[in-house]
Steps between C-alpha positions, in 0.01 A plus 500: 500500500683458170353539163508127431301430816230748398483342160453152653232626737318673214519185288370279787213745562406492132519122492285459818244743365512349152215305352244688709288554195452125474396471864251783454365341182444158658325658802251687277144372477386278211198728423472881549335598825124563455515852638821584306493368140834662423678276754820344365472122474749216474641488146763306305836680554319752714811574703696612194203702377467670839868578521513640149180701569651649811817604310304660221269684744777621726509888512850537342450878440444558874800298612733739689810283531742374251539181707136410423600481134772250586359295794134462391573362151761266644255370768227481235723292270579259780137479612382457143735211456402332827129558420546336158656199674225496768224541241643210304488279814142603573400462137291180558289675768450823302415313174249294696344818643476656155343185351258486792401860449456441126252213551333652805473871423259574785626468854309265734224674708634658813253317727620157370843593637370587839256215564548339837633150527322264739691225671310200631541407871698182543293207616633261757576141390214259565500325830652800690309717734564874492486669844476874525 
């Protein structure tokens, strides 16, 4: 396989994996979990924030290979750009979540989310006899 083919495959892999910070951000809960108050929640431009945080927390001093110094920043730059685009597209949703959380700082009670829903039995139209 030639060098150009490897480069194309690496670029496609980076593009397909790009924007995953945005997907992770939108899938996060609106409120922190009750048993884990440090849970990450959905935030405005949370994908970009997450990607930047991962790059700043990466253990660069423990990186054994020189290729990590080339490939990881390149993939991070591509992902950061795609996350910025994805976060811009999801901005109406994330702004709505932030506004909701600002006006409703306390999450709804857990039992209200798990209350059973009762469905009424359908009644036959008048004039018809129901046979078992």
